[in-house]
MDAnalysis code that builds the backbone (N, CA, C; Angstrom):
import MDAnalysis as mda
import numpy as np

u = mda.Universe.empty(579, n_residues=193, atom_resindex=np.repeat(np.arange(193), 3), trajectory=True)
u.add_TopologyAttr("name", ["N", "CA", "C"] * 193)
u.add_TopologyAttr("resid", np.arange(1, 194))
u.add_TopologyAttr("resname", ["MET", "ILE", "ALA", "HIS", "ILE", "GLN", "GLY", "ARG", "LEU", "VAL", "GLU", "LYS", "THR", "PRO", "THR", "ASP", "VAL", "VAL", "ILE", "ASP", "CYS", "GLY", "GLY", "VAL", "GLY", "TYR", "HIS", "ILE", "ASN", "ILE", "SER", "LEU", "HIS", "THR", "PHE", "SER", "LEU", "LEU", "PRO", "ASP", "SER", "GLU", "SER", "ILE", "LYS", "LEU", "TYR", "THR", "TYR", "LEU", "GLN", "ILE", "LYS", "GLU", "ASP", "ALA", "HIS", "SER", "LEU", "TYR", "GLY", "PHE", "VAL", "GLU", "LYS", "GLN", "GLU", "ARG", "GLU", "LEU", "PHE", "LYS", "LEU", "LEU", "LEU", "SER", "VAL", "SER", "GLY", "VAL", "GLY", "ALA", "SER", "THR", "ALA", "ARG", "THR", "MET", "LEU", "SER", "SER", "LEU", "ALA", "PRO", "SER", "HIS", "ILE", "ILE", "GLN", "ALA", "ILE", "ALA", "SER", "ASN", "ASP", "VAL", "ALA", "THR", "ILE", "GLN", "GLY", "VAL", "LYS", "GLY", "ILE", "GLY", "ALA", "LYS", "THR", "ALA", "GLN", "ARG", "VAL", "ILE", "LEU", "ASP", "LEU", "LYS", "ASP", "LYS", "VAL", "LEU", "LYS", "ILE", "TYR", "ASP", "LEU", "ASP", "ASP", "VAL", "SER", "MET", "VAL", "SER", "ASN", "ASN", "THR", "ASN", "LYS", "ASP", "GLU", "ALA", "LEU", "SER", "ALA", "LEU", "GLU", "VAL", "LEU", "GLY", "PHE", "ALA", "ARG", "LYS", "SER", "ALA", "GLU", "LYS", "VAL", "ILE", "GLU", "LYS", "ILE", "ILE", "ARG", "ASP", "VAL", "PRO", "ASN", "ALA", "SER", "VAL", "GLU", "GLN", "LEU", "ILE", "LYS", "GLN", "ALA", "LEU", "LYS", "SER", "LEU"])
u.atoms.positions = np.array([
    [0.818, -1.179, 0.010],
    [-0.048, 0.023, -0.032],
    [0.897, 1.269, 0.042],
    [0.496, 2.197, -0.792],
    [1.261, 3.440, -0.859],
    [0.467, 4.427, 0.023],
    [1.064, 4.832, 1.118],
    [0.347, 5.653, 2.118],
    [0.333, 7.130, 1.736],
    [1.420, 7.677, 1.159],
    [1.465, 9.064, 0.645],
    [2.517, 9.176, -0.411],
    [2.337, 10.260, -1.170],
    [3.310, 10.561, -2.165],
    [3.667, 12.049, -2.003],
    [5.007, 12.346, -1.937],
    [5.438, 13.694, -1.821],
    [6.416, 13.948, -2.949],
    [6.205, 15.079, -3.653],
    [7.044, 15.344, -4.777],
    [6.684, 16.678, -5.443],
    [7.050, 16.791, -6.702],
    [6.848, 18.017, -7.417],
    [5.567, 17.873, -8.288],
    [4.651, 18.877, -8.163],
    [3.443, 18.877, -8.913],
    [3.706, 19.234, -10.346],
    [3.414, 18.356, -11.249],
    [3.771, 18.522, -12.710],
    [2.582, 18.950, -13.496],
    [1.417, 18.219, -13.254],
    [0.165, 18.562, -13.976],
    [-0.946, 18.655, -12.893],
    [-1.970, 19.467, -13.207],
    [-3.060, 19.588, -12.217],
    [-4.363, 19.832, -13.053],
    [-5.399, 19.006, -12.855],
    [-6.743, 19.224, -13.373],
    [-7.666, 19.067, -12.242],
    [-9.000, 19.424, -12.361],
    [-9.938, 19.212, -11.261],
    [-10.145, 17.774, -10.881],
    [-9.727, 16.783, -11.793],
    [-10.010, 15.404, -11.486],
    [-8.753, 14.597, -11.225],
    [-7.586, 15.105, -11.594],
    [-6.354, 14.306, -11.381],
    [-5.101, 15.241, -11.390],
    [-4.043, 14.661, -10.792],
    [-2.761, 15.409, -10.758],
    [-1.655, 14.400, -11.169],
    [-0.517, 14.917, -11.646],
    [0.667, 14.089, -11.812],
    [1.732, 14.687, -10.839],
    [2.292, 13.803, -10.052],
    [3.327, 14.227, -9.134],
    [4.650, 13.497, -9.507],
    [5.739, 14.248, -9.718],
    [7.003, 13.692, -10.004],
    [7.710, 13.377, -8.729],
    [7.923, 12.124, -8.443],
    [8.581, 11.684, -7.215],
    [9.793, 10.897, -7.614],
    [11.021, 11.433, -7.458],
    [12.209, 10.703, -7.782],
    [12.286, 10.357, -9.290],
    [11.820, 11.215, -10.141],
    [11.916, 10.908, -11.544],
    [10.725, 10.062, -12.120],
    [9.823, 9.612, -11.225],
    [8.677, 8.859, -11.692],
    [7.464, 9.736, -11.523],
    [6.602, 9.822, -12.639],
    [5.397, 10.635, -12.564],
    [4.175, 9.762, -12.184],
    [3.587, 10.007, -11.027],
    [2.479, 9.262, -10.539],
    [1.195, 10.014, -10.932],
    [0.291, 9.336, -11.668],
    [-1.023, 9.874, -12.034],
    [-1.947, 9.513, -10.841],
    [-2.499, 10.589, -10.202],
    [-3.374, 10.353, -9.022],
    [-4.749, 11.026, -9.270],
    [-5.735, 10.213, -9.074],
    [-7.152, 10.736, -9.177],
    [-7.429, 11.518, -7.880],
    [-8.138, 12.652, -8.048],
    [-8.465, 13.483, -6.880],
    [-9.945, 13.948, -6.916],
    [-10.529, 14.336, -5.846],
    [-11.796, 14.922, -5.778],
    [-11.760, 16.477, -5.950],
    [-12.879, 17.043, -6.211],
    [-12.872, 18.527, -6.231],
    [-12.503, 19.208, -4.943],
    [-12.855, 18.485, -3.872],
    [-12.506, 19.040, -2.517],
    [-10.924, 19.038, -2.366],
    [-10.240, 18.011, -2.758],
    [-8.800, 18.025, -2.678],
    [-8.240, 19.091, -3.711],
    [-8.808, 19.197, -4.868],
    [-8.400, 20.159, -5.882],
    [-8.427, 21.556, -5.301],
    [-9.509, 21.847, -4.545],
    [-9.630, 23.208, -3.969],
    [-8.642, 23.491, -2.875],
    [-8.099, 22.361, -2.248],
    [-7.168, 22.595, -1.116],
    [-5.660, 22.450, -1.616],
    [-5.446, 22.194, -2.866],
    [-4.040, 22.008, -3.348],
    [-3.336, 23.288, -3.138],
    [-2.076, 23.224, -2.662],
    [-1.282, 24.482, -2.428],
    [-0.766, 24.966, -3.792],
    [-0.465, 26.236, -3.794],
    [0.034, 26.844, -5.018],
    [1.494, 26.511, -5.233],
    [2.158, 26.001, -4.261],
    [3.589, 25.716, -4.380],
    [3.786, 24.427, -5.261],
    [4.958, 24.284, -5.753],
    [5.324, 23.125, -6.554],
    [5.498, 21.824, -5.752],
    [5.947, 21.994, -4.553],
    [6.140, 20.780, -3.717],
    [4.771, 20.442, -3.061],
    [4.423, 19.141, -3.143],
    [3.122, 18.725, -2.691],
    [3.168, 17.348, -2.030],
    [2.254, 17.123, -1.080],
    [2.179, 15.797, -0.418],
    [0.667, 15.458, -0.440],
    [0.387, 14.236, -0.887],
    [-0.980, 13.710, -0.877],
    [-1.009, 12.406, -0.199],
    [-2.024, 12.239, 0.645],
    [-2.245, 10.919, 1.306],
    [-3.002, 10.076, 0.191],
    [-2.599, 8.820, 0.062],
    [-3.127, 8.108, -1.108],
    [-3.806, 6.784, -0.778],
    [-4.612, 6.299, -1.636],
    [-5.197, 5.016, -1.583],
    [-5.027, 4.325, -2.876],
    [-4.502, 3.122, -2.874],
    [-4.180, 2.373, -4.108],
    [-5.329, 1.304, -4.216],
    [-6.030, 1.367, -5.383],
    [-7.059, 0.384, -5.669],
    [-6.591, -0.551, -6.747],
    [-6.571, -1.825, -6.426],
    [-6.039, -2.851, -7.369],
    [-7.257, -3.660, -7.882],
    [-7.372, -3.596, -9.225],
    [-8.381, -4.400, -9.889],
    [-7.729, -5.332, -10.943],
    [-8.502, -6.226, -11.478],
    [-7.926, -7.086, -12.530],
    [-7.323, -6.317, -13.670],
    [-7.970, -5.296, -14.100],
    [-7.552, -4.567, -15.299],
    [-6.837, -3.192, -15.042],
    [-6.745, -2.764, -13.813],
    [-6.081, -1.497, -13.470],
    [-5.633, -1.369, -12.040],
    [-4.575, -0.585, -11.923],
    [-4.145, -0.164, -10.567],
    [-4.454, 1.395, -10.597],
    [-5.335, 1.864, -9.753],
    [-5.669, 3.220, -9.701],
    [-5.256, 3.862, -8.343],
    [-4.677, 4.975, -8.401],
    [-4.180, 5.732, -7.261],
    [-5.073, 6.929, -7.001],
    [-5.557, 7.098, -5.738],
    [-6.435, 8.208, -5.369],
    [-5.724, 9.014, -4.326],
    [-5.801, 10.392, -4.437],
    [-5.004, 11.227, -3.559],
    [-5.888, 12.200, -2.863],
    [-5.442, 12.544, -1.579],
    [-6.274, 13.482, -0.737],
    [-5.281, 14.386, 0.019],
    [-5.616, 15.629, 0.142],
    [-4.828, 16.564, 0.899],
    [-4.964, 16.243, 2.391],
    [-6.140, 15.867, 2.793],
    [-6.415, 15.580, 4.194],
    [-6.584, 14.143, 4.484],
    [-5.986, 13.650, 5.647],
    [-6.189, 12.248, 5.982],
    [-7.660, 11.901, 6.174],
    [-8.444, 12.829, 6.796],
    [-9.852, 12.621, 7.058],
    [-10.569, 12.243, 5.764],
    [-10.277, 12.939, 4.671],
    [-10.981, 12.614, 3.425],
    [-10.596, 11.269, 2.947],
    [-9.353, 10.853, 3.080],
    [-8.939, 9.524, 2.604],
    [-9.668, 8.434, 3.461],
    [-9.721, 8.635, 4.771],
    [-10.437, 7.615, 5.627],
    [-11.876, 7.543, 5.244],
    [-12.531, 8.687, 4.953],
    [-13.928, 8.713, 4.565],
    [-14.090, 8.003, 3.223],
    [-13.172, 8.160, 2.305],
    [-13.207, 7.510, 1.006],
    [-13.190, 6.000, 1.247],
    [-12.243, 5.512, 2.133],
    [-12.133, 4.059, 2.363],
    [-13.471, 3.540, 3.000],
    [-14.038, 4.330, 3.867],
    [-15.311, 3.931, 4.519],
    [-16.364, 3.817, 3.450],
    [-16.453, 4.828, 2.544],
    [-17.514, 4.779, 1.479],
    [-17.290, 3.529, 0.566],
    [-16.043, 3.214, 0.326],
    [-15.765, 1.963, -0.537],
    [-16.267, 0.695, 0.129],
    [-16.327, 0.702, 1.418],
    [-16.835, -0.515, 2.096],
    [-18.322, -0.743, 1.962],
    [-19.002, 0.216, 1.448],
    [-20.471, 0.049, 1.252],
    [-20.719, -0.631, 0.005],
    [-21.596, -1.630, 0.000],
    [-21.952, -2.393, -1.213],
    [-22.640, -1.442, -2.166],
    [-22.222, -1.471, -3.392],
    [-22.798, -0.609, -4.421],
    [-22.105, 0.744, -4.584],
    [-21.117, 1.062, -3.697],
    [-20.376, 2.318, -3.823],
    [-18.947, 1.919, -4.298],
    [-18.677, 2.351, -5.481],
    [-17.301, 2.159, -6.013],
    [-16.499, 3.410, -5.895],
    [-15.262, 3.317, -6.362],
    [-14.361, 4.392, -6.269],
    [-14.844, 5.716, -6.986],
    [-15.433, 5.544, -8.167],
    [-15.906, 6.745, -8.847],
    [-17.161, 7.419, -8.124],
    [-18.009, 6.626, -7.545],
    [-19.149, 7.121, -6.755],
    [-18.581, 7.786, -5.568],
    [-17.733, 7.160, -4.793],
    [-17.127, 7.838, -3.636],
    [-16.445, 9.097, -3.932],
    [-15.663, 9.149, -5.015],
    [-14.994, 10.389, -5.482],
    [-16.070, 11.464, -5.879],
    [-17.116, 11.109, -6.523],
    [-18.170, 12.035, -6.818],
    [-18.818, 12.615, -5.611],
    [-18.997, 11.766, -4.572],
    [-19.489, 12.278, -3.265],
    [-18.603, 13.302, -2.661],
    [-17.330, 12.953, -2.653],
    [-16.372, 13.845, -2.023],
    [-16.142, 15.107, -2.903],
    [-16.491, 15.056, -4.129],
    [-16.450, 16.265, -5.066],
    [-17.656, 17.177, -4.847],
    [-18.805, 16.507, -4.555],
    [-20.044, 17.243, -4.373],
    [-20.206, 17.833, -2.963],
    [-19.773, 17.097, -1.982],
    [-19.935, 17.518, -0.570],
    [-18.612, 17.511, 0.159],
    [-18.451, 18.439, 1.082],
    [-17.225, 18.445, 1.882],
    [-17.280, 17.200, 2.782],
    [-16.090, 16.637, 3.122],
    [-16.128, 15.457, 4.008],
    [-16.864, 15.679, 5.288],
    [-16.824, 16.820, 5.928],
    [-17.558, 17.091, 7.143],
    [-19.008, 17.065, 6.932],
    [-19.452, 17.529, 5.742],
    [-20.890, 17.534, 5.362],
    [-21.380, 16.078, 5.211],
    [-20.577, 15.215, 4.609],
    [-21.008, 13.816, 4.425],
    [-21.012, 13.183, 5.787],
    [-20.078, 13.436, 6.648],
    [-20.070, 12.873, 7.974],
    [-21.313, 13.320, 8.733],
    [-21.662, 14.581, 8.635],
    [-22.866, 15.105, 9.354],
    [-24.116, 14.431, 8.806],
    [-24.177, 14.270, 7.477],
    [-25.396, 13.705, 6.876],
    [-25.495, 12.229, 7.243],
    [-24.441, 11.496, 7.383],
    [-24.515, 10.102, 7.777],
    [-24.966, 10.023, 9.251],
    [-24.292, 10.883, 10.050],
    [-24.551, 10.840, 11.537],
    [-26.008, 11.247, 11.824],
    [-26.582, 12.108, 10.995],
    [-27.940, 12.594, 11.283],
    [-29.044, 11.982, 10.438],
    [-28.734, 10.815, 9.790],
    [-29.690, 10.162, 8.956],
    [-30.242, 11.020, 7.774],
    [-29.419, 11.923, 7.275],
    [-29.899, 12.909, 6.273],
    [-29.809, 12.237, 4.826],
    [-30.786, 11.424, 4.536],
    [-30.791, 10.752, 3.238],
    [-30.808, 11.663, 2.022],
    [-31.591, 12.714, 2.159],
    [-31.772, 13.721, 1.118],
    [-30.419, 14.308, 0.673],
    [-29.544, 14.613, 1.582],
    [-28.273, 15.228, 1.268],
    [-27.383, 14.250, 0.483],
    [-27.371, 12.984, 0.898],
    [-26.506, 11.998, 0.249],
    [-27.127, 11.653, -1.144],
    [-28.442, 11.590, -1.183],
    [-29.204, 11.274, -2.422],
    [-29.021, 12.439, -3.395],
    [-28.694, 13.572, -2.936],
    [-28.524, 14.755, -3.804],
    [-27.277, 14.723, -4.637],
    [-26.441, 13.766, -4.326],
    [-25.189, 13.618, -5.147],
    [-25.564, 12.819, -6.449],
    [-25.049, 13.318, -7.564],
    [-25.352, 12.727, -8.835],
    [-24.968, 11.267, -8.861],
    [-25.875, 10.400, -9.320],
    [-25.654, 8.991, -9.418],
    [-25.910, 8.148, -8.188],
    [-26.393, 8.810, -7.169],
    [-26.805, 8.088, -5.910],
    [-28.287, 8.073, -5.786],
    [-28.895, 6.954, -5.735],
    [-30.313, 6.829, -5.577],
    [-30.660, 6.653, -4.124],
    [-31.977, 6.475, -3.880],
    [-32.477, 6.409, -2.503],
    [-31.922, 5.216, -1.799],
    [-31.982, 4.068, -2.492],
    [-31.501, 2.803, -1.823],
    [-29.991, 2.873, -1.447],
    [-29.178, 3.425, -2.381],
    [-27.723, 3.547, -2.073],
    [-27.501, 4.536, -0.927],
    [-28.215, 5.644, -0.963],
    [-28.094, 6.645, 0.125],
    [-28.448, 6.004, 1.470],
    [-29.509, 5.250, 1.503],
    [-29.961, 4.576, 2.757],
    [-28.902, 3.574, 3.219],
    [-28.311, 2.828, 2.195],
    [-27.341, 1.844, 2.538],
    [-26.119, 2.481, 3.095],
    [-25.695, 3.637, 2.550],
    [-24.496, 4.343, 3.037],
    [-24.758, 4.701, 4.506],
    [-25.972, 5.277, 4.779],
    [-26.202, 5.707, 6.193],
    [-26.265, 4.450, 7.058],
    [-26.941, 3.377, 6.658],
    [-27.114, 2.185, 7.461],
    [-25.773, 1.481, 7.752],
    [-24.920, 1.420, 6.766],
    [-23.624, 0.731, 6.917],
    [-22.629, 1.567, 7.674],
    [-22.672, 2.836, 7.520],
    [-21.585, 3.726, 8.087],
    [-21.898, 4.536, 9.325],
    [-23.159, 4.632, 9.657],
    [-23.564, 5.508, 10.824],
    [-22.813, 5.171, 12.063],
    [-22.839, 3.876, 12.531],
    [-22.168, 3.529, 13.715],
    [-20.661, 3.766, 13.619],
    [-20.065, 3.478, 12.511],
    [-18.614, 3.662, 12.318],
    [-18.293, 5.126, 12.419],
    [-19.112, 5.964, 11.757],
    [-18.885, 7.383, 11.732],
    [-18.967, 8.010, 13.104],
    [-20.023, 7.637, 13.816],
    [-20.249, 8.093, 15.189],
    [-19.089, 7.711, 16.150],
    [-18.633, 6.472, 15.972],
    [-17.492, 6.057, 16.779],
    [-16.156, 6.630, 16.407],
    [-15.823, 6.709, 15.142],
    [-14.577, 7.213, 14.638],
    [-14.422, 8.708, 15.013],
    [-15.469, 9.491, 14.719],
    [-15.477, 10.914, 14.861],
    [-15.984, 11.359, 16.202],
    [-16.271, 10.362, 17.115],
    [-16.682, 10.637, 18.516],
    [-17.868, 11.603, 18.537],
    [-18.900, 11.300, 17.782],
    [-20.045, 12.151, 17.651],
    [-21.252, 11.481, 18.364],
    [-22.299, 12.258, 18.679],
    [-23.502, 11.684, 19.112],
    [-24.679, 12.231, 18.206],
    [-25.755, 11.385, 18.059],
    [-26.782, 11.797, 17.189],
    [-27.401, 13.200, 17.458],
    [-27.681, 13.468, 18.677],
    [-28.386, 14.726, 19.016],
    [-27.605, 15.990, 18.547],
    [-26.321, 15.978, 18.901],
    [-25.575, 17.228, 18.587],
    [-25.412, 17.375, 17.048],
    [-25.346, 16.251, 16.351],
    [-25.254, 16.363, 14.861],
    [-26.562, 16.966, 14.290],
    [-27.712, 16.515, 14.862],
    [-28.996, 17.024, 14.296],
    [-29.151, 18.485, 14.598],
    [-28.821, 18.875, 15.853],
    [-28.980, 20.319, 16.184],
    [-28.042, 21.140, 15.402],
    [-26.801, 20.653, 15.214],
    [-25.779, 21.344, 14.405],
    [-26.240, 21.544, 13.004],
    [-26.867, 20.477, 12.459],
    [-27.370, 20.607, 11.055],
    [-28.486, 21.660, 11.010],
    [-29.391, 21.669, 12.065],
    [-30.423, 22.686, 12.106],
    [-29.822, 24.103, 12.230],
    [-28.852, 24.242, 13.100],
    [-28.145, 25.588, 13.250],
    [-27.592, 25.962, 11.882],
    [-26.932, 25.082, 11.215],
    [-26.392, 25.382, 9.915],
    [-27.444, 25.870, 8.996],
    [-28.535, 25.062, 8.850],
    [-29.625, 25.388, 7.915],
    [-30.240, 26.768, 8.281],
    [-30.453, 27.049, 9.490],
    [-31.030, 28.351, 9.936],
    [-30.079, 29.477, 9.586],
    [-28.732, 29.283, 9.841],
    [-27.823, 30.367, 9.496],
    [-27.698, 30.551, 8.003],
    [-27.754, 29.458, 7.226],
    [-27.698, 29.615, 5.746],
    [-28.955, 30.344, 5.261],
    [-30.141, 30.026, 5.829],
    [-31.341, 30.746, 5.409],
    [-31.228, 32.226, 5.722],
    [-30.745, 32.507, 6.929],
    [-30.627, 33.945, 7.318],
    [-29.631, 34.688, 6.382],
    [-28.553, 34.036, 6.023],
    [-27.507, 34.732, 5.078],
    [-28.106, 34.847, 3.719],
    [-28.927, 33.838, 3.256],
    [-29.572, 34.011, 1.987],
    [-30.523, 35.237, 1.970],
    [-31.309, 35.354, 3.051],
    [-32.210, 36.507, 3.176],
    [-31.452, 37.830, 3.125],
    [-30.226, 37.821, 3.693],
    [-29.384, 38.991, 3.684],
    [-28.767, 39.236, 2.309],
    [-28.951, 38.294, 1.314],
    [-28.485, 38.536, 0.011],
    [-27.253, 37.862, -0.386],
    [-26.716, 36.954, 0.439],
    [-25.464, 36.293, 0.079],
    [-25.767, 34.958, -0.753],
    [-24.925, 34.598, -1.631],
    [-25.079, 33.446, -2.437],
    [-24.985, 32.234, -1.568],
    [-25.858, 31.217, -1.785],
    [-25.931, 30.006, -0.968],
    [-24.588, 29.235, -0.948],
    [-24.047, 29.068, -2.146],
    [-22.774, 28.318, -2.235],
    [-21.679, 28.843, -1.405],
    [-21.410, 30.208, -1.587],
    [-20.311, 30.808, -0.814],
    [-20.606, 30.801, 0.667],
    [-21.870, 31.083, 1.029],
    [-22.229, 31.046, 2.469],
    [-22.074, 29.672, 3.029],
    [-22.426, 28.668, 2.244],
    [-22.304, 27.288, 2.826],
    [-20.854, 26.927, 3.055],
    [-19.957, 27.334, 2.160],
    [-18.530, 27.065, 2.375],
    [-18.066, 27.677, 3.637],
    [-18.376, 28.978, 3.861],
    [-17.962, 29.677, 5.035],
    [-18.524, 29.017, 6.322],
    [-19.819, 28.707, 6.276],
    [-20.466, 28.129, 7.449],
    [-19.769, 26.777, 7.811],
    [-19.499, 25.906, 6.750],
    [-18.912, 24.636, 7.006],
    [-17.510, 24.813, 7.641],
    [-16.771, 25.820, 7.215],
    [-15.482, 26.085, 7.784],
    [-15.594, 26.515, 9.216],
    [-16.560, 27.325, 9.588],
    [-16.863, 27.771, 10.941],
    [-17.246, 26.513, 11.781],
    [-18.074, 25.651, 11.300],
    [-18.486, 24.465, 12.028],
    [-17.319, 23.587, 12.299],
    [-16.358, 23.474, 11.354],
    [-15.183, 22.652, 11.539],
    [-14.393, 23.204, 12.713],
    [-14.242, 24.536, 12.785],
    [-13.464, 25.152, 13.820],
    [-14.200, 25.237, 15.138],
    [-15.523, 25.471, 15.106],
    [-16.341, 25.524, 16.308],
    [-17.552, 24.625, 16.152],
    [-17.407, 23.331, 16.449],
    [-18.429, 22.354, 16.172],
    [-19.848, 22.642, 16.825],
    [-19.869, 23.234, 17.958],
    [-21.122, 23.455, 18.626],
    [-21.547, 24.884, 18.590],
    [-21.184, 25.630, 17.503],
    [-21.588, 27.056, 17.365],
    [-23.125, 27.211, 17.294],
    [-23.597, 28.258, 17.946],
    [-25.027, 28.524, 17.908],
    [-25.321, 29.240, 16.593],
    [-26.611, 29.323, 16.197],
    [-27.002, 30.045, 14.985],
    [-26.420, 31.417, 14.924],
    [-26.583, 32.192, 16.007],
    [-26.030, 33.548, 16.124],
    [-24.478, 33.596, 15.855],
    [-23.767, 32.670, 16.505],
    [-22.340, 32.649, 16.304],
    [-21.975, 32.364, 14.887],
    [-22.701, 31.450, 14.233],
    [-22.466, 31.102, 12.866],
    [-22.667, 32.322, 11.915],
    [-23.788, 33.019, 12.158],
    [-24.095, 34.170, 11.331],
    [-23.013, 35.298, 11.529],
    [-22.642, 35.579, 12.754],
    [-21.802, 36.592, 13.037],
    [-20.367, 36.337, 12.416],
    [-19.879, 35.123, 12.598],
    [-18.601, 34.675, 12.006],
    [-18.663, 34.696, 10.499],
    [-19.800, 34.287, 9.935],
    [-19.900, 34.241, 8.463],
    [-19.924, 35.636, 7.864],
    [-20.563, 36.540, 8.541],
    [-20.630, 37.924, 8.078],
    [-19.175, 38.570, 8.060],
    [-18.355, 38.146, 8.977],
    [-16.984, 38.673, 9.025],
    [-16.195, 38.139, 7.811],
    [-16.570, 36.961, 7.365],
    [-15.780, 36.261, 6.275],
    [-16.267, 36.570, 4.870],
    [-17.593, 36.872, 4.831],
    [-18.212, 37.082, 3.410],
    [-17.988, 38.418, 2.919],
])
């Protein structure tokens, strides 16, 4: 197993990168989340997951260890392959996926292109206990946190901010202050927007 690759960034697209490591160029598949976090510098380190199939060896890279671990958890669900897991991580931030699983939010997971109701339910059913244990969460705080997030987003939309940019800011605040109240979320977001 290749745990990480560190080297010089040679090519970069929203779906993959090529890293030169000791004269060998490694083609690594990435999510949009990882693409958005890639540093501007030439030197780069990605945590990786090597998937071996009969017809291909595919390398997947992540800036954050948390995203790699979530990718591996998603692969353990029947019916979720590497491309579906990567699509999920491209559509939703890892913290958003974790919250959706922990709070039984089927609609959020089903909102990802290519995921139907049955697959979304299976993801939650198979991963909820693991996610709650690994990330040391409890159901109640996740549900209230999700409600706080939704209320804060609604308020920011009423104030005229674009939902996408407001959502990114709110998610960052929730990562830094997991139990932030609606008022705290709005105040912090207004400073950042």
